[in-house]
C-alpha positions, 0 to 999 in steps of 0.5 A, spaced: 859 337 784 856 332 789 860 326 793 857 321 796 858 314 798 853 307 798 855 301 801 853 293 801 853 290 809 851 283 809 851 283 817 850 275 818 844 274 822 842 280 825 836 278 831 836 281 838 838 276 843 835 269 846 831 268 840 833 262 836 833 264 828 836 258 825 835 251 828 839 251 835 842 258 833 841 264 837 846 270 841 846 270 849 845 277 851 853 277 852 854 276 845 849 280 842 851 286 845 858 284 842 854 284 835 851 290 836 858 294 838 862 291 832 857 293 827 856 300 831 864 301 829 863 298 822 858 304 820 862 309 824 868 307 820 864 307 813 860 312 814 857 311 808 850 315 805 846 309 803 847 303 806 843 296 803 844 291 809 842 283 808 840 278 813 836 283 818 831 278 821 829 283 825 828 291 824 829 294 831 835 291 832 838 294 826 835 300 829 838 299 835 844 299 831 844 305 829 842 309 835 849 306 838 853 308 831 849 315 833 852 315 839 858 313 837 859 318 832 857 324 836 862 322 841 868 321 836 865 329 833 865 332 840 873 329 841 876 331 834 872 337 832 876 343 834 871 348 838 874 355 839 877 354 845 882 350 841 888 353 839 887 348 832 880 351 830 883 353 823 885 347 821 881 344 815 884 337 816 880 336 822 873 337 819 875 331 815 875 327 822 867 328 822 862 323 822 855 324 820 850 321 825 844 317 822 839 321 826 836 324 819 836 318 815 831 314 813 831 307 813 827 302 809 826 295 811 823 288 807 821 284 811 822 276 808 814 274 806 817 266 808 819 268 815 812 267 820 816 267 826 816 260 828 823 259 832 828 256 829 825 257 822 826 264 821 828 267 814 832 274 813 829 280 810 834 286 808 834 294 809 836 300 805 838 306 810 839 313 806 841 320 809 838 323 803 831 320 805 827 316 799 823 319 793 816 315 794 815 309 798 820 304 797 818 297 794 819 290 795 819 285 791 818 277 793 811 275 791 810 275 784 802 276 782 803 271 777 808 265 778 813 266 772 814 259 768 821 258 764 820 253 759 825 249 756 827 248 748 825 241 746 831 237 743 831 236 736 831 229 732 828 227 739 821 223 737 816 225 741 819 231 744 814 236 744 814 239 752 821 239 754 819 241 761 819 249 765 821 251 771 817 255 776 818 260 781 813 264 785 817 267 790 824 269 791 828 266 797 829 274 800 825 279 798 829 285 793 828 292 796 827 297 790 828 305 793 828 311 789 833 316 792 834 323 791 841 325 790 843 333 789 839 334 783 838 327 781 834 321 783 838 314 782 834 307 783 838 303 788 837 296 788 838 291 794 839 284 793 840 277 796 840 271 792 839 264 794 845 261 797 849 255 794 847 251 800 843 246 796 836 245 796 834 238 799 827 235 799 825 232 805 820 226 804 813 226 808 813 224 815 821 224 815 825 229 820 829 231 815 832 230 807 837 223 806 842 228 803 843 232 809 846 225 813 853 226 811 854 219 814 850 216 808 853 221 804 850 221 797 854 225 792 849 225 786 843 227 791 847 233 793 849 235 786 841 235 785 841 239 791 846 244 788 842 244 782 835 246 785 839 251 789 843 254 782 836 254 778 833 259 783 838 263 784 839 264 776 831 265 776 831 270 781 837 274 778 832 274 772 827 277 776 831 282 779 834 284 771 827 285 768 826 291 774 833 294 772 831 294 765 825 298 766 828 303 770 834 304 765 829 305 759 825 309 763 831 314 763 833 312 771 841 311 774 841 305 777 845 302 782 844 294 784 848 292 790 848 286 795 850 279 796 849 275 790 852 269 792 856 268 785 862 272 783 862 276 778 863 272 771 858 267 774 852 266 769 847 268 775 851 275 776 851 275 768 844 274 768 843 282 772 848 286 769 846 284 762 851 280 757 858 282 755 858 285 748 861 282 742 867 285 739 864 285 732 857 283 730 859 285 723 863 278 723 857 274 726 852 270 721 844 275 721 839 271 725 836 270 718 841 268 714 840 265 707 847 264 705 854 264 708 856 271 707 849 274 710 852 278 716 850 284 720 852 291 716 857 295 720 852 300 721 847 294 725 854 292 729 854 299 732 846 300 733 846 292 736 853 294 741 849 300 743 843 296 745 847 292 749 852 297 753 846 302 754 842 297 759 849 294 762 851 295 768 858 296 770 862 293 776 864 298 781 869 293 784 872 292 776 872 300 776 876 300 782 881 294 780 882 299 773 884 305 777 887 302 782 891 297 778 890 292 784 889 285 781 884 282 786 878 284 791 874 279 796 868 279 800 867 273 803 871 266 805 867 259 805 870 253 806 876 256 806 875 259 799 876 267 799 872 270 793 868 276 792 860 275 792 858 282 794 857 287 789 855 294 787 853 295 780 852 301 777 849 303 770 852 306 764 850 313 767 857 313 771 861 309 766 867 314 765 868 311 758 860 314 757 860 320 754 853 321 757 855 320 764 852 324 769 858 322 774 863 317 776 866 312 781 872 315 784 874 310 789 872 303 792 873 301 799 873 293 802 872 292 809 875 285 810 880 284 815 875 281 820 873 275 815 874 268 817 870 262 816 874 257 822 877 253 816 884 255 818 886 254 825 891 260 825 885 265 825 879 262 829 872 264 827 867 268 830 861 267 829 859 275 832 862 278 826 860 277 819 863 272 814 862 278 809 867 284 808 863 291 806 864 295 800 863 301 799 863 306 792 865 313 792 861 317 787 861 323 784 856 327 781 857 332 775 862 331 770 
């Protein structure tokens, strides 16, 4: 059996000191040192074999964090792992205190193609760290070779309504990083993503300094609602691009893991686009797509075939598998506006479903590192901009039945 861990870590705006990433936002050297220190500690605590990072503005800043984590891991190992001069050298328990450094690991970084380096207008990328290395070169998905046009259906009965319009997407707001990772005698396809946030998209008129909806002293509820609509459309379109890549990998016979910041809960439409629709309990109850009368329904054989087609390509939530195992009823990974929810996820293909006869392994545990999360909404929990406003999540996987 092969055991490994895979984690998702939204670091919240990692960039070197004295560099303005968003307007008027930067780190002093002291603040950057604190952030690097905190991130290194989190990585040593997690000790994950595969990590998907989000909100990485500079690859070098991440590599500096990894070097610091390695130094701390080596110091920890020297302190707790007994050598031959210590009387307790035969006690197996101390071996479990060992932390593996990332000195031999490989890092794949995907810069945001919309980031032109202009101070105050930077755009974050993401990365995957793997102790197992990569099989082939990781792939970055962001700028689409052919723009995707998503047409809308015309409304019936509306005279002359033959063109209901469409939504076009040319570029994802942030890259998707796809990597094939050899683990044991298997190769697993890992997707790391950071979908469009819920923050509204507002259009700045030509010659203006800002969009009218951004002026909260002249609050425009309808305009801001339209901004939320734009953000949701973009997020769902990005989810669909990711879904197409996931299906392609599963149909090719590759086990798949998808992780990252989805900026939506597990039951949101955008997330369900990624994971695939939930199967209907009994398709034999449904009218056929080509029904000729009220009794023309799918057969029992077709029900089994449809159910298999849906389940084969559907992803499983590591969080929900954990809830089922542990009998816990809540997991949260982020706080915004005083609301705690879970928008960071790890999804697994059916290859890791404990109920699937053809599984190649399963998740044995799920860790959530969220004790640091505050967003400034609660005065009793002071906001710290240097830690992340996201918790880290990690799935423990065992390959082999």
